[in-house]
Structures are given as C-alpha cells and as structure tokens.
DOPATI-270469 format. One record per residue: x, y, z of N, C-alpha, C, O in turn; residue in one letter. Coordinates in pm, whole numbers, plus 50000, padded with zeros to 5 digits. Each point is the difference from the previous one (the first is absolute). Last residue first. Example, Ala and Ser with C-alpha at 12.3 -4.5 7.8 and 13.67 -1.06 7.14 Angstrom:
REM DOPATI-270469
512854977550708500825011950006499235010950073500515011150017s
499784931749976499115011950000500905012050000501044999850066a
//
This chain:
REM DOPATI-270469
954694032542759500554991449894501215006849934500594994449908t
496675026150433500684988750062500714991349895500904992350033l
496375045649862501225005050063500824988550060501205001350022e
494524990449792500985002349892501335005050058501074997149946n
495244997850345500494986949957501105001749896501024993150004i
496715045850147500874994850105500594986449963501144997150036q
495805021949667501195008250001500984994750106501194998749976e
494514982050000500854995649889501325007750000501054994249975k
496635001850500499585004749868500964994749894501074994950033s
497764979250444500825010649944499475003949862499294992249935l
499104971550354499395012950025500815011649948499615011550021g
500974937949961500805008250094499345013150038500305005850104s
497574962549588500394992850120500695009050103499714999250119t
498915017449448498834995850076500394993650132499335002150101d
504125010149601499315011950052498824996150086499815005550109c
502444960549660500805004750115499355012250063499975001350122v
498164982049485499704991250114500795004150125499514999250112d
501265024549486498635002450045499694991450123499395004750096e
504784989549683499955012450078498615002450055499865004350114v
501584944949799499825012449923499885012050093499664998950118s
503234956750006498615004750002499925013349928500915008250007m
503114962750088499445001649866498575004649996499374999249894g
503834994450483499374987249962499285001149865499354990649955k
502725047050255501084990349974499454986449957500714992049938s
496345042450190500615003149870501084989849966500174996149885l
497825001650540499064996149896500565002349861499804991949911l
502705022550462499954985449997499084995149889500324990449929k
499955056050153501244995149942499994984849989500454994449900k
495925026850320499985002449854501254994549934499914993949894a
499795004850579499084990349939500025001449848500034990149927i
502415041250318500634986950011499154989449932500514991449927i
497725052150106501114999549902500664986350003500324994449895i
496345014850424499414998349866501074998949893499864992449904a
501455017550540499534986249992499434997049860500244989249944k
500995054550159501184991749982499624985349984500574992649919k
496015037450180500515002549865501214991249973500124994049893h
498015005750538499124993149905500515001549857499934990749920e
502305033050424500224985650012499164992049900500484990349941g
498915056050092501294997149937500274985050002500494994149904i
495735020850326499805001649855501284996549924499974993249898a
500145007550572499254988449953499815000449848500074989849931e
501905047350277500904988450004499324987549947500594992249925g
496915047250130500905001149886500944987949994500314994949892e
496815007450473499224998349877500915000149877499904991749911t
502035017550514499594986049989499284997449868500284990249931r
500805053650171501204992349967499674985349983500474993349908g
496195035750243500285002449859501204991749955500024994549890k
498905004650561498964993249924500245001549850499844990549923e
503015032350368500204985650015499014992349915500344990349933l
499225056450094501174996149921500244985050004500334993849899g
496275024350373499625000849857501154995349912499814992449905i
501025010350555499044989349972499614999849853499934989449938a
502855045450217500724987350003499064988549960500364991349922k
497775050850131500804999249879500764986949990500094993849895g
497535016050497499064996949893500754998549867499684991249919k
502785022250455499554986150017499084995849888500084988849949e
501305055850059501144991349973499604985350009500354991849915l
496495041050202500224999649855501144990749963499934992849901g
499205015350556498934991749943500214998449849499844989149945i
503125039450274500224986250044498974990649940500324989249951a
499205056749976501164994849928500244985350033500264991749913k
496405030950325499594997549862501134994349916499804991149917g
501075023250521499254987450003499574996149859500034988349961k
502075052750088500964989450028499314986349999500524990349945e
496785047550013500844998449880500984988450018500194991749910l
497125020250459499204993849895500814997549874499874989549936g
502115034250418499824985950038499244992649891500354988749964i
500115057149978501304993549990499914985250032500564991549930a
495625034950128500314998549858501314992449981500114991149916k
498625020150522499144989549946500284997549852500024988549955g
502135047250258500564987450047499204988349945500564989749962k
497815052849950501254997649927500644986850040500484992449916e
495685020850318499674997049861501254996949919500044990449924l
500445023650526499454986549992499684995949858500234988549961g
501145055550121501134990950021499534985549986500664991749938i
496025040750050500835000949880501204990550009500334993149904a
496845011050472499314993049892500845000049872500064989949930e
501535034750437500074985650027499354991949891500514989549959g
499145057150023501374995949970500184985050022500674993249923e
495215025550196500165000449855501394995449960500164992549903a
498895011450557499264988849942500214999549848500214989349943r
501665047050285500694987750035499324987849939500664991049948g
497285050750011501184999449915500784987150025500504993749907e
495845014750371499544997249863501194998749905500054990949917r
500865021750527499554986149995499574996249858500334989249951k
500825055450133501194991550001499624985349991500664992249931s
495885039150113500625001049868501234991249990500224993649897g
497665010050519499194992149908500575000249860499994989849930e
502135037050394500174985750032499214991349904500514989849952r
498975056650014501344996249956500234985050024500534993049914i
495495025850247499974999549854501354995649945500064992249904a
499615014850557499234988149962499974998549848500154988949948k
501795049750233500864988550022499304987149960500624990949946e
496875048650033501095000349901500884987750014500344993549901t
496265012950418499424996549869501094999449893500004991149916r
501285023350513499644985850003499454995749865500364989449949i
500565056450112501244992249994499684985049993500584992849920y
495865036050144500525001849864501274991749983500204993449898d
497925009050528499294990649914500435001449855500004990149926w
501895039950382500394986450037499324989949908500654990949949y
498105053950018501294997449935500504986150032500624993549915k
495475022150298499764996649859501304997149927500034991349912e
500285022850537499264987349996499794995549855500224988449967y
501565054250116501024989750023499374986149992500614990649950a
496475045750027500824999849879501084989350011500264992849904d
497135015650470499224992749900500754999149867499914990049929l
501975035850413500074985850035499224991549899500434989149963e
499375057649995501364995549971500154985050028500654992849924e
495265029050191500154998549854501384994849961500134992249906p
498304993650578500165012949932500104997649849500274988849957t
497064978250401501275002749935500005013449928498975004449948f
497304972250277501035001850103501355003949940500975001450074a
494954987349674499925013350060501065002750104500185011550041g
499254945349746500605010049911500025013850064500955007649980r
499194946750308499015008749936500685011249922500915006650050e
501144958350235500024998249855499045009549928499995000549877c
500394995850600501275005649953500134998749848500865006449940l
495484973950276499855014650005501265007049953499945010949942q
500154942450103499185003949885499815015149996500035006149893a
502164975250478500854998849882499255004449875500575006549912a
497014991150488500945011250005500914999849876500275010549941k
496844953350112499225012149972500915012249997499875008649913l
501994951250223499825000249855499165012049958500245005849895i
500394987850566501295002649936499865000749848500585008849936h
495624980750337500435013850019501315003149928500185011049949e
495854954649914501324998850061500615014050009500205006449897n
495594987249898499844995450138501344998450073500034999150122e
499575012049411499605011450082499914996350147500195008450088q
500614958049593501195008450016499695012250088500845004350078m
495684966249808500924992950089501315007750020500664998550102e
496005018349593499605001050141501004993450094500315005450106d
501365014749420499154989150047499755000950150500865004650076p
500035038549619500804990750078499084989050053498995003050064l
500035023549476499685000550143500864989650072500154988749952k
500455020449584498955009850026499745001950149499675010950046q
504724972649634499184996750116499015011350028500395011550021m
503054989549635498774993249960499094996850118498834996649981k
505585023850066499065009349934498674993549964498975006849993e
503574968350399500505007949887498905008349939498905001250054g
501994951050273499815014450016500635007549883501124997049959t
499204954550097498745004949947499845015250005499265005749919e
504694968650246499704995849862498805007349941500005003249881k
501465004150575501075003849908499644996949855500345007749910l
496604978950426500115014650000501065004649899499775009249922f
499844945050163498895004949917500055015249989499775005649892r
503204974550402500414997549863498925004249901500315005149892l
498734998450570501065009449962500444997949855500205009849927w
496674959950247499405013349993501045010549958499715008649917l
501654946750167499255001049874499425014149982499985005349889i
502134985350519500985000049892499305002049865500425008249919m
496884985950457500595013449998501065001149890500115010349934l
497774947650143499105009849939500615013949992499785007249903k
501664942050153500745012550023499255011549933500445005749900r
498184947950074500335001550141500775012850031500345002450116d
498184980849441498855004450079500355003050146499245006550071s
502864988149422500575001150135498925005650091499905012150018i
499084980449529500954989150018500695000450138500614990150041s
496225042749772499344988450060500974988650029499674990650072e
501615051149701499795001150145499444987550065500324997050115p
502795009149448498634995450025499775000150151500494991150070r
503285023949523499555003450135498534996450016499125006349941f
503244990649643500234988350086499505002450143499764990550075k
500285043349580498824991449994500174987150079499024992850023d
504075044250157499534998449862498734991650001499344998750103t
504565015750225498715007150001499425000249859499815010649941l
503824958950355499705003949863498595006249998499004993050013e
504945001350394498604998849958499885004649855500555010349962f
503514972250429499615006549875498534997349969499504988950018l
504775008750380498574997649980499585008049877500175012249996v
504594968850278499445007649889498544996049979499704988249984f
504825010450402498754994449948499435009449895500175012250006e
504524977350336499455006449880498734992749957499984987749988l
501965001150437500785011849963499415007549883499835012250006g
500374933150218499335013050010500905011349952501224998649993p
498354948349877501035009350044499355013850005499665005549896i
497924944250147500095013049937501175007950058500195000350122i
497104948549848501255006050046500255012949921500234999649880e
496124972750018499735005750132501255006650059499925008050094d
499984967549486499625014149989499605006350134499785012150007t
503404947649810499095001750115499625014750008500715007950062n
501894978349575499544986750039499035000650117499144991250014e
502915048549817499204994049892499464986450037498934996049953r
502055046550369500664987449967499144992949896498824997550025n
500935056750012499584987550063500894988549957500675000649897v
498245055650100501174991549982499724987050075500034999650123i
495935030049658500904999650114501244991849963500024993449896q
495095031549878501294993649984500835001350128500065010650062y
494574993049722500815002550121501294991949988499974987749994h
495415031549699501244992350002500845004050121500245011950024h
494544991949703500715003050124501224990950009499874987849992h
496775009249664500455014049992500865003950119500565011050002f
498184940749703500005006950129500545014249984500945002349924k
498794962149739498925009849998499895007450134499095008050019d
505464970049719498934997650098498935010649986500245010949949t
503724988749784499924985650027498884996650098499704988350021k
501915055949826499024993949910499864985050021499254993449928h
502435053450324500174985750018498914992949919498874998650045d
501255048349947501414996549983500254985050017500994994949948f
494995046949945500254985950031501494997149979500565003549896n
497885046550243500054990949886500134985650050500414997750114e
499755041850167498855002849916499984991549873499235002849908n
502784992150624500364999949858498755001649915499014992950019v
503335013550496498665000049941500205002249850500435010849958l
502854972650478499895005149863498574998349949499484988949997a
503865010750475498624998449954499885006549864500195012149987l
503914968750370499655007449880498564996749962499634988349988t
503605009650490498904995049918499835009049878500025012350012y
503854973750395499595009949899498954993549912500224989249945v
502005001450593499454996349869499675011949912499655010850049p
504364993650310498564997250008499454997249860500605004049901n
504504997250395499265000849874498544995950021499724990150067l
503795007850266499315012949995499185001649872499205009349988l
503784953950114498684998150061499205013150003498815000050032h
505774996249808498964996549902498624998650063498995001149931y
504965032750254499614985950006498844997249903499135008549980e
504695031049943498794997050078499694985049993500444993049909d
503175028049843500344996750139498794996950086500154994550109g
499155036049472501114990650009500374997850147500195009550076r
494835005149857501295005249954501064989350017499794989850065d
494615005149853501124999650093501235006049936500135000249878i
495684998549892499545001150138501155000250100499855005150111q
500304988849398500185013650051499585001650145500225010550061r
499194948949677501385001750048500255013950056500925001850079v
494734987849745500344990550106501405002850056500195000750121y
498145023249503499355004550124500394991150117500135004750113a
501384982549465500675012350040499425005450130500735004450089k
497244958049710501314996750054500745012150050500674999550104g
495235007049679499784993450129501344996550065500185001850121a
499965016749447499545009950098499794993850137500355005950102n
500884965249540501055009850026499585009750109500755002350095f
496104966449747501044993550079501105009950039500485000050113l
496155015349599499464997450133501044993750091500155003950116m
500995002849432499875012850070499504997950142500525006150094r
499714956949615501345004350043499935012950080500725001850098n
495294983349716500444990350101501365004250055500225000350121y
498055023749519499455004250129500334990050111500125003850116f
500944989949412500985008050075499495003850138500805002750090d
496534974649572500794991250087501035007650082500474995050102s
495115031249765500914991849921500924992650096500015002850120n
495185031549871500804989150055500964994649894499634998249884w
497175049450271500464990749898500874989450064500565002150108f
497415029550168499045000749891500364990549887499124995249928m
501795006150625500654998149870498964999749890499144991149996q
501855023850544498894999349906500634999549861500585009849954m
501374978050572500165004249861498694998749925499294990050011e
503315011050514498704998449930500145005949860500365011649984i
502744969150451500145007249873498724997449922499744988649960i
501975007450589499084996949891500295008949880500165012250012f
502124967150499499945010049893499094995249888499904988049972q
500525003250594499954994149867499915011149897499315010050022r
500664994450467501205003549924500094992649866501064999449939k
495225002750379500864988350018501335001749927500804990649991y
495785042449980500374999350142500814987650033500594999350108n
499695018049383498924999250097500534998650143501215000850023d
500305023349478500454990550101498954999850109499505010550041k
500695004149390499765002950141500594989250088500384989349953c
498815032849491500754991650092499715004150144499795011850029r
498404991049418499795005650134500714990550096499784987949994v
500035021449428500544994150122499555007850123500015012350001d
498714977449442499835009250113500484993050126499564988950029v
500985006849394500114993950132499885010850107500665010349993i
499155000249542499324987049998500054993050134499284990250021s
502755053049827498595001050037499294986550006498804999450027h
505955004949870499745009550108498564999850045499725000850120k
503014974849533499174993150098499515009350110499364995650095n
503505019149550498884993549930499084992650096498854997249966k
505205024850193498925009249960498814993149935498865004050022p
503924967450325500375006549876498835009049958498854997350036k
501604993550483499624993449875500555007649881500245012150007d
501904984750501499245008649909499714992849870500884993949939p
499904985550544500644998849868499195008249902498964995449952s
500315011250513500854988050003500774998549870501234999049999l
495555036750247501095001449904500974988250012501145001750042e
494785011450220499854989549898501095000949894499854994449891n
499565018850668500335004849866499854988749901500374988650030s
496615008150402501425000049968500215005649860499065000649920l
496964999050516500335000649858501515001049981500695006750077y
496544969250324500875011749978500364999949852500544990149949e
495244986950388501034999649895500805012950000499585010350052i
496854954950280500475013249959501074998449893500624989549989s
496854973050145499325009850086500395014249960499165009049999v
500664937649771500655013150007499155009450086498795001049984i
501174945050095499475010249911500745013250021500535002750108q
499844949550086501085009249963499535010049895500735002849904i
496544961150284500615006350118501165009349965500595006050090d
496874967549579499125009750069500675007550115499645011450029p
503304972049553499274992950104499165010450077500425011550011e
500864998149473500435001050139499214990350089498864996649971f
501785016549505499784987150068500535000050144500914992450034p
496975050849664501244992650026499734987350081499044999550077m
497505033349797500494992449885501254991650028500294990749925v
497305037750408498984992749924500614990649897499504988949980a
503145040950286499454989550087498994991349924499834988250030n
501925049549746501014989650017499494988650089500244988349970l
496915049449972500214993149872500994988450016499734988949956f
499535040250409498834991549978500164991849872499644988249997d
503745043050099499984989550102498844990449976500174987850002i
500135050849729501024990349964500034988450099500184988549960l
496955047550129499524992449884501024989349959499634988849965l
501505040750384498894991550045499464991549885499614988550020d
503825044749900500474987550061498874990850045500164987849996p
500335050849627499014996650104500374986450060499584989549950h
502855030949688499745011650087499054996850114499825008250090e
501594961049553501245006450039499825011750096500985005150055g
495424968349748500834991250082501315006450046500644995250093f
496005029949647499274991150090500944993050097499835000650121i
502025027149542499225008150095499304991150102499995003050120r
502394977049527500905005650102499255008750101500375000650117k
497204981449520500534989150081500875005350113499884995850115f
498485034349556498974995750094500534989450095499745000550120i
503125015849532499625011050090499034995350107500165003450118l
501164965649537501115003950088499595010350104500284998350119d
495994969049682500815010949949501045004150104499725000050120n
496784968749961501244993949950500935010449940501184997249976k
494315012050191501054999650104501294993349955501005000750071p
495165028349645500524986450014501134999650103501015006949983d
494775028650035501194997849921500554985950032499664994250103l
495075027649935501184993950059501144998849899499794997649881y
495505033150242500764994349890501324994950057500725007350068q
494125001850168501455001949995500584993549874499524989849952a
495475032550122500664987049996501515002149979500415007649912m
//
C-alpha cells in the first residue's frame, strides 16, 4: 500500500505543478473561470521571482507561474497562512506581472490578462460560508461591466470546503479534494481520483517512495517550520487577547470609579439635602418654641406651664428670663 505525502508541501506542490505541464493545464482548466472555448492547450513556465518573500514567509507561500497559448499569465500560490498583507502581495505581484509584458513605447493593446490563483490553507473571509472567491474589476452599479486585465481566484481549503455545494464542476472538486485530502493519513486513493489519469499521476508523484532521503528531510523541515510559525502565531494571539483583557479591565475600573464618584456625589447631595432639611426644620421648631415661651412668660405664666406648652426644658426657660 502506497504512503502519500501532502501535496500542499512546498516540495510536492512544485514537483506536481512546476515540473509537469500536463497536470498544471488540467488543474487550471478545472478550477479557473474560463469559457469552454478558451481552455488552456499549452503552457510555458515563467520565472517566479516577482517579489522575493521575507525570510519569515519563505515557506508559507509557494509560487508557480506560467503563460498559456492565449498569452494569459497565471500566478499559482499555495498559502499555508493568511493575513491581510496577502491581498497587497497578490495585487503587487499581479500588477508587476501585468506591466512587465510591455516595454516603454509599446502599445497598451499588447497587454494580456494576468490571473492569480490562491489556494489558502486557512479561513480568511469570515463573512461568508463560501470557500470559492472570484474577484474582478467591476462597475459597482452594473457588475456586468468589467475592466479586463486582472482577476483573482481564491479557495479556502478548510472546513468551509464542501464538495456538494458545487455539483456542476466535478473536476474542480476532484482536484481540490486531492489537495485537501491527500497526505500521510490517506490509506488509499479514492476510486474517483484513481479514475482520473491526471489526478492519479499527481498522486503517484506524492508517494513517499518516489523521494530521496534528502528530499524527505526537506519535506519534514518544511512542516517543522509551519508548526513553529503556527505556534508563534497562536502564542501571539493569546498574548494579544490577554493584553486586551488587561487593558479592558483597567479601563473598566477607571470608568467604574469615575461613574461611582458621580453616583456618590449625587447620592451625597441627596443625603445632605435631606439632612439639611431635617436640621433646618428642627432649628425652626426650636425658635418657634422660644418665641411662644417668651410670650407666655410675659403674661405671668409659671415656668412649669410654659414648659408643658412650649416643649422646652426648665433650663432653657430659665435662660430666657
């Protein structure tokens, strides 16, 4: 029983699509949005030195470039990780490939379309459950009006990939299944893949026995890098979440303290007002009692009777005399 290696690996991907034009032609015809009458018949491999990646991204993106019999150019990327910078990278590389087709003084009609095909091993569009994305330059008010020249086709080879959602493009689904499912865990190539001569050939190129010990060592080093980078990314996310939570907690405390001060001030005002009213009423009653007591004393009423009437004590009455 054959042991298969993962075709998403840099070494395997380039061997399949960078060294076997018949496989690349069949793959592109299957997954690209071509009209039936303009299918690729032949290709010419081109240099992929458009924009050298930074060392940290060296193993996360695999490029294969070619030009077909219609002079259309294709940039095929296998992306193991995704971040928003890849949009800029794709635009930059596609734009660079587009303008490099002519020299200064040449006519613009000599420019031919450039297509970017990106196979992404992560979810990047969280606003939709679709795994297939096709971008063009279109009129926002009338999307039938298209400026030709640059197109971008992206596939998310993740749990969003559901073969049953595109029933009319069986060959496309078969190739994408091959890329997603083939690997060390596969015990046997599915019958439907064996029945397709191109996918069967691609699978045979993935067999472990077809590689030298040095190549297998490079294969494992690639996955070591991917695992390390993934661990770093996950660690950064956790640290970011923890830092965000700490900032949020401090901000929450500050807001709560400020709000508490405001509430306390209002409550203090209310208590003070109520206390002031009570004390004021008490003072008023006392003054009123003194006025009454003085009047009664002036009429010759005894101290005891004045005490009973005014509510003042004998000591307070004596202070008035």
